[in-house]
ROBAVEX-804773 format. One line per 2 residues: number of its first residue (from 1); their letters; for each residue x, y, z of N, C-alpha, C. Coordinates in steps of 0.02 Angstrom, whole numbers, m for minus. Layout:
N
NUM	a	X:Y:Z:X:Y:Z:X:Y:Z  ...
***
This chain:
234
1	mh	41:m61:0:0:0:0:43:63:0  106:56:21:151:113:21:159:140:m50
3	el	163:96:m99:169:119:m169:107:157:m191  49:134:m169:m13:169:m186:m12:240:m157
5	il	8:246:m94:11:312:m62:59:357:m100  116:330:m118:166:369:m155:139:392:m222
7	ni	108:346:m259:83:363:m326:26:415:m323  m18:409:m273:m72:458:m266:m43:527:m252
9	nk	7:529:m207:37:594:m192:76:623:m250  108:581:m289:142:605:m349:92:641:m395
11	rl	34:611:m403:m16:640:m446:m47:703:m416  m61:702:m352:m89:761:m319:m41:820:m322
13	ia	22:806:m308:72:860:m307:85:886:m378  75:843:m428:83:865:m498:22:903:m523
15	ge	m31:906:m481:m91:943:m500:m141:904:m541  m134:837:m542:m180:796:m580:m248:791:m545
17	nf	m299:783:m584:m367:775:m557:m385:701:m554  m426:684:m505:m451:617:m497:m527:619:m509
19	se	m552:572:m547:m624:568:m557:m657:545:m492  m722:558:m485:m757:536:m425:m755:460:m418
21	qe	m761:427:m475:m758:353:m475:m690:329:m449  m637:362:m472:m570:342:m451:m559:357:m376
23	kq	m585:414:m354:m579:431:m282:m612:378:m239  m673:358:m259:m709:308:m220:m674:241:m221
25	ki	m646:222:m277:m609:159:m282:m549:159:m236  m512:215:m236:m453:221:m192:m474:219:m119
27	ar	m527:257:m103:m551:259:m34:m571:190:m10  m606:152:m52:m628:85:m33:m567:40:m18
29	el	m516:47:m60:m456:6:m50:m422:25:15  m414:89:28:m381:110:89:m421:90:151
31	ls	m487:97:147:m529:79:204:m528:4:217  m515:m35:166:m513:m108:175:m448:m131:206
33	kt	m399:m86:211:m333:m106:234:m317:m80:304  m367:m60:343:m352:m40:412:m323:m99:449
35	sa	m278:m84:496:m244:m137:532:m289:m168:586  m283:m232:595:m321:m267:647:m296:m245:716
37	pe	m340:m245:767:m319:m224:834:m258:m262:860  m253:m326:845:m195:m364:868:m131:m342:834
39	tv	m137:m320:771:m78:m293:735:m55:m228:767  m104:m186:784:m88:m122:818:m54:m136:885
41	sr	m82:m182:924:m54:m198:989:16:m227:983  26:m271:934:92:m302:925:144:m249:906
43	fh	124:m202:864:170:m148:844:187:m105:904  136:m85:942:148:m42:1001:194:m77:1052
45	ng	184:m141:1061:227:m178:1106:298:m182:1079  304:m191:1013:369:m198:982:411:m135:986
47	vn	379:m76:985:416:m13:988:417:16:1059  393:m23:1107:390:0:1176:353:66:1183
49	ap	294:69:1154:254:129:1157:239:148:1229  244:211:1247:232:232:1316:160:217:1338
51	nd	152:201:1401:85:187:1427:65:240:1479  92:301:1469:79:356:1516:28:406:1489
53	gr	m11:385:1439:m62:430:1411:m41:463:1347  24:461:1330:46:489:1267:34:438:1211
55	am	m6:456:1163:m23:410:1108:23:424:1049  84:402:1054:137:422:1007:133:386:940
57	yp	99:330:937:100:288:877:29:276:849  25:260:785:m40:252:752:m86:201:783
59	gf	m151:210:769:m200:164:795:m242:131:741  m234:153:678:m276:126:624:m236:95:567
61	yi	m178:123:551:m138:97:496:m66:88:520  m45:26:523:23:9:545:65:m6:483
63	tp	125:20:482:170:9:425:183:m66:416  179:m89:354:193:m160:341:266:m177:353
65	yn	280:m239:368:349:m260:378:388:m252:313  447:m224:318:488:m210:258:559:m234:269
67	ng	564:m298:290:630:m328:303:671:m286:352  637:m257:401:672:m219:452:691:m148:432
69	kk	673:m128:371:690:m61:347:630:m15:353  642:48:370:588:97:373:565:114:302
71	lr	501:128:294:475:149:229:490:223:219  507:241:159:524:311:144:464:356:147
73	li	476:420:159:424:470:155:402:477:82  346:510:70:324:519:1:374:559:m40
75	tg	418:595:m6:469:636:m39:535:599:m48  538:538:m25:599:498:m34:646:499:25
77	el	635:544:72:679:547:130:668:486:174  721:460:203:719:397:239:718:409:315
79	pk	663:392:349:660:400:422:708:352:457  729:374:515:772:330:556:733:300:614
81	th	675:328:629:637:307:687:565:290:668  533:250:711:462:234:701:418:295:713
83	il	440:341:755:401:402:768:383:436:703  432:444:659:419:477:595:389:427:545
85	aa	420:369:537:398:322:485:325:300:496  307:282:557:240:256:570:188:311:565
87	nh	202:370:593:153:424:590:145:451:520  199:455:483:194:476:413:148:429:375
89	ye	157:364:384:117:315:348:42:323:363  24:325:427:m47:330:443:m76:398:423
91	le	m41:452:438:m69:518:426:m75:533:351  m30:506:310:m37:516:238:m98:478:212
93	il	m111:419:238:m171:381:218:m234:419:238  m236:441:300:m295:477:324:m305:543:287
95	ri	m251:574:268:m255:636:229:m288:622:161  m269:568:129:m299:549:65:m373:535:74
97	la	m390:498:127:m460:483:140:m500:547:153  m471:595:188:m504:659:200:m516:697:135
99	lf	m471:689:88:m478:722:22:m531:687:m21  m532:621:m19:m571:582:m66:m639:559:m40
101	dk	m647:552:26:m710:523:52:m724:547:123  m720:612:133:m724:640:201:m792:629:234
103	dn	m845:621:195:m912:612:223:m925:541:246  m879:495:230:m887:426:251:m884:422:327
105	ak	m930:386:358:m933:382:431:m870:353:462  m842:302:430:m781:272:456:m722:321:452
107	vq	m719:357:397:m666:408:389:m673:461:442  m734:485:453:m745:537:503:m725:512:573
109	fm	m741:449:587:m723:420:652:m647:418:660  m612:394:609:m539:388:614:m507:457:620
111	ir	m534:506:586:m507:574:592:m517:601:663  m577:592:690:m590:616:758:m543:584:808
113	et	m536:518:803:m495:482:851:m421:499:843  m401:511:781:m331:529:768:m316:599:794
115	lk	m363:644:787:m354:712:816:m345:707:892  m385:665:924:m379:655:996:m310:627:1013
117	rl	m288:578:972:m223:547:984:m167:598:977  m168:636:923:m114:684:910:m110:738:963
119	dk	m168:754:992:m170:805:1044:m132:783:1107  m120:717:1113:m86:690:1171:m11:678:1158
121	tc	13:701:1101:83:690:1084:123:755:1089  189:748:1095:231:808:1096:236:839:1027
123	yg	248:796:976:256:822:908:191:851:880  134:832:910:70:860:889:60:932:911
125	hf	108:957:951:107:1027:972:176:1059:964  216:1029:923:285:1046:905:335:1020:955
127	cs	382:984:928:439:958:966:497:953:918  554:980:938:613:979:894:661:923:910
129	ag	642:879:957:687:825:977:687:770:924  745:756:897:752:702:848:702:708:791
131	ec	671:651:773:625:651:717:554:670:736  544:693:798:479:723:815:467:784:771
133	yg	520:817:751:514:875:706:479:854:641  501:800:612:470:775:550:400:749:561
135	ag	389:716:619:321:692:634:273:751:640  297:807:665:255:867:668:235:892:600
137	ia	279:884:551:263:903:482:208:858:455  210:794:471:156:748:451:90:770:482
139	vl	92:793:544:32:819:577:6:881:541  52:925:522:31:985:485:m5:967:420
141	rf	23:921:382:m8:901:319:m78:872:331  m83:832:383:m147:802:401:m198:855:422
143	la	m179:898:468:m225:949:493:m249:996:439  m205:1015:394:m223:1064:342:m279:1038:297
145	ia	m285:972:290:m337:943:248:m394:914:289  m379:878:342:m430:844:381:m464:889:432
147	ap	m430:941:454:m458:986:505:m436:1058:492  m452:1085:434:m427:1152:416:m452:1207:462
149	ne	m506:1196:498:m531:1247:544:m491:1250:609  m447:1202:619:m405:1202:679:m346:1249:668
151	ka	m360:1311:653:m308:1359:634:m259:1373:691  m284:1379:752:m239:1391:809:m191:1332:818
153	wi	m217:1272:810:m175:1212:817:m121:1211:762  m143:1225:701:m96:1226:645:m40:1277:659
155	qq	m59:1336:683:m10:1388:698:37:1367:754  10:1330:802:50:1308:859:108:1263:836
157	il	98:1227:782:151:1185:755:192:1223:702  157:1258:658:190:1290:601:242:1342:622
159	sp	223:1387:667:267:1442:684:335:1418:711  337:1376:763:402:1352:787:438:1306:737
161	tl	400:1270:696:431:1227:646:472:1269:597  444:1324:574:480:1367:527:538:1403:562
163	ka	527:1425:623:580:1460:660:639:1414:673  626:1350:683:679:1302:700:715:1275:638
165	yn	693:1295:580:718:1266:517:794:1267:514  824:1323:533:897:1330:526:936:1301:585
167	sv	901:1283:638:936:1257:697:928:1182:707  878:1152:675:869:1080:681:926:1043:645
169	kk	949:990:675:1002:950:643:979:929:573  1022:937:524:1003:922:455:981:849:448
171	an	1010:805:489:991:734:485:919:723:506  891:770:545:822:763:569:774:809:531
173	lp	797:839:477:757:888:440:737:861:372  675:836:365:651:814:299:630:875:258
175	vy	678:905:224:668:970:191:610:968:142  610:920:98:558:918:46:489:905:77
177	yl	487:866:129:424:852:162:395:916:193  439:957:221:416:1021:249:386:1065:194
179	ya	421:1070:138:395:1112:84:330:1085:55  321:1019:60:258:989:36:199:1010:79
181	al	213:1028:142:159:1046:189:134:1117:181  175:1161:153:160:1233:155:105:1256:108
183	pd	99:1230:46:47:1255:1:m24:1246:27  m37:1194:66:m104:1183:93:m122:1234:146
185	ia	m72:1267:175:m84:1317:227:m80:1387:197  m23:1401:165:m14:1462:125:m35:1527:160
187	dn	m20:1532:225:m36:1593:261:24:1640:260  21:1694:298:75:1743:296:142:1714:321
189	lc	139:1669:370:200:1637:393:233:1597:337  192:1560:300:218:1521:243:246:1566:189
191	id	210:1620:175:232:1667:123:299:1697:141  306:1720:203:369:1750:225:426:1699:223
193	fi	412:1638:242:463:1586:242:485:1571:171  437:1561:126:453:1547:56:491:1606:24
195	es	471:1666:41:505:1725:15:579:1723:35  593:1703:96:663:1701:120:703:1644:88
197	kk	668:1595:60:703:1537:31:695:1533:m45  667:1584:m76:647:1578:m146:706:1566:m193
199	ew	764:1594:m178:822:1583:m221:842:1509:m221  846:1481:m161:863:1410:m155:810:1367:m190
201	la	747:1383:m179:693:1345:m210:696:1348:m286  706:1408:m312:709:1416:m385:766:1376:m415
203	nh	824:1376:m381:882:1339:m406:870:1264:m403  834:1241:m352:825:1169:m344:765:1141:m382
205	ti	725:1184:m413:672:1157:m456:702:1127:m519  764:1147:m534:800:1117:m591:841:1060:m563
207	sr	807:1005:m550:839:949:m515:874:902:m564  934:882:m546:970:833:m586:980:768:m546
209	tp	940:760:m494:946:700:m453:921:639:m492  965:591:m504:946:533:m545:911:479:m504
211	de	853:496:m475:817:445:m437:743:452:m448  705:405:m422:633:402:m434:595:458:m402
213	yk	626:495:m356:592:549:m320:606:618:m351  643:619:m406:662:683:m436:601:724:m456
215	ti	553:694:m488:494:731:m513:452:757:m456  437:716:m407:395:738:m352:429:794:m312
217	rr	494:790:m304:529:843:m267:528:908:m307  538:904:m371:536:965:m412:467:996:m409
219	ni	415:956:m413:347:982:m410:330:1011:m342  356:981:m289:346:1007:m221:375:1077:m216
221	lk	435:1086:m240:467:1152:m235:431:1203:m279  408:1182:m337:370:1228:m380:305:1249:m345
223	na	271:1202:m314:209:1218:m279:221:1267:m222  278:1258:m188:295:1304:m134:307:1374:m161
225	lk	343:1378:m216:357:1443:m247:293:1478:m271  244:1438:m293:182:1466:m319:142:1503:m266
227	il	160:1495:m203:129:1534:m150:142:1609:m162  201:1624:m191:220:1693:m204:191:1716:m271
229	pe	161:1775:m274:130:1799:m337:178:1799:m396  241:1814:m385:289:1819:m441:303:1751:m473
231	fk	287:1697:m438:300:1630:m464:234:1592:m479  180:1628:m481:114:1596:m489:110:1553:m550
233	ni	143:1572:m604:138:1535:m667:201:1494:m683  241:1479:m632:302:1442:m643:287:1373:m673
***
């Protein structure tokens, strides 16, 4: 299912449209792949999930076994921890479901429960420790689509995330994933941040990276630049 998530995001980020029939087909497939309770419990036990009220790990979609390797982010960046890998996987799925079938009762239930879960996490309110920084970006992408009216919550994560950009260890900074989160928010904070990075962004839209993530990364940076009026037609 990781490949499906990647391919859907490639198309979304490229600006492709999905027919209603295609949206429903994708939603049905994603809804049929929720993890069984015993799978969730086994995963939580395996990662020594805290039992102090902090709901740090997913409850509906558990990353499939990948020979002990973490699954890459939609942008190709490779997580080192389950905090980022597991939350990215679930929140990207729920984000797609919020886009394609938000009125579905099961989708609404999972969104409500996930919002409650994230509210009990450190990265759900910004945390710069290790890969909690990247997990917070996954929360931003999820909130912007699944709960866009939670503006104060979005700001609570967005503002310190952008301020910490230059101080977070580069190993813990999924740069492309952060830029993928900004167009859905596109407020003054995002505009000012993109304005300060526009030269770097413009240079990196001409990507010569010989890998499968070259196109999606280029499109992510273009979408970020399009927040600025001068790059609207890039």
